[in-house]
Each structure stands twice: as structure tokens, then as C-alpha cells.
C-alpha positions as CSV (number, residue, x, y, z in Angstrom):
1,M,29.2,-74.3,263.9
2,H,30.2,-77.9,264.8
3,R,29.1,-80.5,262.5
4,F,29.7,-84.2,262.7
5,N,32.2,-85.5,260.3
6,P,31.0,-88.6,258.3
7,E,34.5,-89.9,258.3
8,H,34.0,-90.6,262.0
9,H,30.9,-92.6,261.5
10,A,32.3,-95.6,263.5
11,R,31.9,-93.4,266.7
12,L,28.2,-93.3,266.2
13,D,27.9,-97.1,266.6
14,D,30.4,-97.4,269.4
15,A,29.3,-99.9,272.0
16,E,30.1,-97.4,274.8
17,R,27.4,-95.0,273.5
18,Y,24.7,-97.5,274.6
19,R,25.7,-96.8,278.2
20,W,24.8,-93.1,278.1
21,Q,22.2,-93.0,275.2
22,D,20.5,-96.4,274.7
23,P,17.9,-96.0,271.9
24,E,15.7,-98.4,273.8
25,R,15.1,-95.9,276.6
26,L,13.8,-93.4,274.2
27,I,11.7,-96.0,272.3
28,D,10.2,-97.2,275.6
29,W,9.3,-93.7,276.6
30,L,7.6,-93.0,273.0
31,A,5.1,-95.7,273.8
32,L,4.7,-96.7,270.3
33,S,1.7,-98.6,268.8
34,G,3.9,-100.2,266.0
35,N,2.2,-98.6,263.2
36,E,3.6,-95.0,263.4
37,T,5.6,-93.3,260.6
38,I,8.6,-91.7,261.9
39,I,11.1,-89.3,260.4
40,D,14.6,-89.5,262.1
41,V,16.3,-86.1,261.1
42,G,20.1,-86.5,261.3
43,S,19.7,-90.2,261.4
44,G,23.4,-90.9,260.7
45,T,24.2,-94.6,260.4
46,G,21.0,-95.7,262.1
47,F,21.9,-95.7,265.8
48,I,18.2,-94.9,266.6
49,A,16.5,-95.4,263.3
50,L,17.3,-99.2,263.1
51,P,16.0,-100.0,266.7
52,L,13.0,-97.9,266.0
53,A,12.2,-99.9,262.9
54,R,12.2,-103.1,264.9
55,H,9.5,-101.7,267.0
56,L,7.3,-100.6,264.0
57,P,6.0,-103.8,262.3
58,G,3.2,-101.8,260.8
59,G,5.0,-98.5,260.5
60,S,8.1,-97.1,258.9
61,V,11.2,-95.0,259.5
62,T,12.6,-92.4,257.1
63,G,16.1,-91.5,257.9
64,V,17.2,-88.0,256.9
65,D,20.8,-86.8,256.7
66,I,22.8,-84.2,255.0
67,S,25.4,-86.6,254.2
68,S,25.1,-89.1,251.3
69,Q,27.8,-91.3,253.1
70,M,25.6,-91.4,256.1
71,R,22.5,-92.3,254.0
72,D,24.4,-95.0,252.4
73,L,25.6,-96.5,255.4
74,L,22.0,-96.6,256.9
75,V,20.6,-98.2,253.8
76,A,23.4,-100.8,253.9
77,K,22.8,-101.7,257.6
78,A,19.0,-101.8,257.0
79,A,19.6,-104.3,254.2
80,E,21.9,-106.4,256.4
81,Q,19.3,-106.5,259.1
82,G,16.5,-107.3,256.6
83,R,14.6,-104.1,257.5
84,S,12.2,-103.3,254.7
85,N,10.5,-100.6,256.7
86,I,13.5,-98.1,256.5
87,T,14.1,-95.6,253.8
88,A,16.8,-92.8,253.7
89,L,17.2,-89.7,251.9
90,V,19.5,-86.7,251.8
91,T,18.5,-83.2,252.7
92,D,20.0,-79.9,251.8
93,G,19.6,-78.9,255.4
94,E,16.5,-76.7,254.6
95,T,14.0,-79.0,252.9
96,I,13.0,-82.6,253.5
97,E,11.4,-84.0,250.3
98,L,8.5,-85.8,251.7
99,P,4.7,-85.1,251.4
100,D,2.9,-82.9,253.7
101,R,1.4,-84.6,256.9
102,T,3.6,-87.6,256.5
103,A,4.8,-88.3,260.1
104,D,3.4,-89.2,263.4
105,I,6.7,-88.4,264.9
106,V,9.7,-86.1,263.8
107,L,12.6,-87.0,265.8
108,L,15.9,-85.0,266.1
109,A,18.5,-86.7,268.2
110,N,21.9,-85.0,268.6
111,V,21.3,-82.6,265.7
112,W,19.5,-79.4,266.9
113,H,22.9,-77.8,267.6
114,E,23.9,-78.6,263.9
115,L,21.0,-77.1,262.2
116,S,22.3,-74.6,259.6
117,D,18.8,-73.0,259.0
118,A,16.7,-73.8,262.0
119,D,13.8,-71.6,260.8
120,A,13.4,-73.4,257.4
121,L,13.7,-76.8,259.2
122,I,11.0,-75.9,261.8
123,K,8.7,-75.0,259.1
124,E,9.3,-78.4,257.5
125,F,8.7,-80.1,260.6
126,R,5.3,-78.5,260.9
127,R,4.5,-79.4,257.3
128,L,5.7,-83.0,257.8
129,L,3.7,-83.7,261.0
130,K,0.3,-85.1,260.8
131,V,-2.3,-83.4,263.0
132,G,-1.7,-84.4,266.6
133,G,1.8,-85.6,265.6
134,R,4.8,-85.2,267.9
135,L,8.1,-83.5,267.5
136,V,10.9,-85.0,269.7
137,V,14.2,-83.2,270.3
138,V,17.0,-85.0,272.1
139,D,20.2,-83.0,272.2
140,W,23.3,-82.3,274.3
141,K,22.8,-80.4,277.5
142,A,24.5,-77.0,277.4
143,E,27.1,-77.9,279.9
144,D,30.3,-79.9,280.0
145,T,30.0,-83.6,279.5
146,P,32.7,-86.3,278.8
147,V,31.5,-86.6,275.2
148,G,29.7,-84.6,272.7
149,P,30.4,-81.3,270.8
150,P,31.9,-78.2,272.3
151,V,29.8,-76.5,274.8
152,T,29.9,-73.3,272.9
153,E,28.1,-75.0,270.1
154,R,25.2,-76.5,272.1
155,I,21.8,-75.1,272.2
156,S,20.1,-75.2,275.5
157,Q,16.8,-76.8,276.2
158,D,15.3,-73.3,277.0
159,E,16.5,-71.9,273.7
160,A,15.2,-75.0,271.8
161,V,11.8,-74.6,273.5
162,A,11.6,-70.9,272.8
163,A,12.5,-71.3,269.2
164,L,9.8,-74.0,268.7
165,A,7.2,-72.1,270.7
166,G,7.7,-69.2,268.2
167,Y,6.2,-71.6,265.4
168,G,3.3,-72.7,267.3
169,F,4.8,-76.0,269.0
170,K,3.6,-76.6,272.4
171,L,5.9,-78.3,275.0
172,K,4.2,-81.5,276.1
173,S,6.9,-83.2,278.3
174,E,10.5,-83.1,279.2
175,P,11.5,-86.6,280.4
176,A,14.9,-87.1,281.9
177,L,16.1,-90.0,279.8
178,Y,19.8,-89.6,279.5
179,P,22.7,-88.0,281.5
180,Y,24.2,-85.8,278.9
181,H,21.0,-84.9,277.0
182,Y,17.8,-83.3,277.4
183,T,14.6,-84.5,275.7
184,S,11.6,-82.3,274.8
185,E,8.5,-83.4,273.3
186,F,6.2,-80.9,271.5
187,T,2.8,-81.1,269.8
């Protein structure tokens, strides 16, 4: 399994990335009220978590990552930006140490293909979501793209939808937001 190396964290914030995965496109599509509680699974350095926090004056973002280095980078960036509505924690890849029914939205961006125990985490997502909450998966299309993990490591949109359906998640929408990624929203 391909897993992003935290030593390459500067690539996550490369200005070029905004051309093909601008977080504002996702945030606009989410149509936030500004009061949501969002869990960003695989938050890395905060490429999406930090812009999300700016759109949540009455809400919050919890960044979750398996790397303490990534967590520390997110915490430092949030402090630099004066973002008090971001917290960050490290996960073991199977559990997320937050209370039940915490989140309005659980977001997985660029991490579905890296899940070491997808079954355990899918159960966690169900536990963490409030009634009526949304699970949003943004991941690499299972085709050659100029950037991203090897195609053999990617999980297709159909596979992700089938896996989540097996746990009672219902596909709500599949907006075409990015050229190299699919986006699936579940309830």
C-alpha cells in the first residue's frame, strides 16, 4: 500500500496543487452554514482543513492524521493563522478518539486509497456522524494522472461506493469537482 511520506509534506502545500484541487471548490460545493463540526480524516498539513476553518465562524474542524509530524504542522499553521477553531489529533488508523455523533461532516480527501483497515474506519465514520450527517470522499480516479499515487494503489469510485453501501451509507451525489479526483457524498 502506498502511503504518503510525511517528509514530503511541502508537496501538500505546493501552489501548483491549487490548479487541480483548489479547496475552495469543495467548500463552495459543501454549501456550509458556518456552524458545522467537520472531521478531516488524513488532514496532513491542513491544505483543506485550514480553508474549511475560515468558512466556519461558528463551527470547527478536527484534523486527524496517522502522522504526529503532520498533526504538529497543522497545529503550527493554525496558530500562525490565528485559527482557534481547529484541533488536531493522531489516529492509529482504526479508531478516532472523539465522542459519538460529533460531526456534521466527515471528510476524506486523498486518503481512501491509504486506509489500512477500511472496515474499522467506516464503522468509526458511522459512529462519529450526527444523524443526517454527511460523509464526503474525494480520492484519486483509478486512471493515469500527471500526479498522485500509482494507479495500482487507487480505489475506484465504484469500489468506494460499494464498500460504504455495505455499511448502510447511501450515495447522495457525485459532483465533478476536480480533474484527477472523484467526489462522492454519502448520508
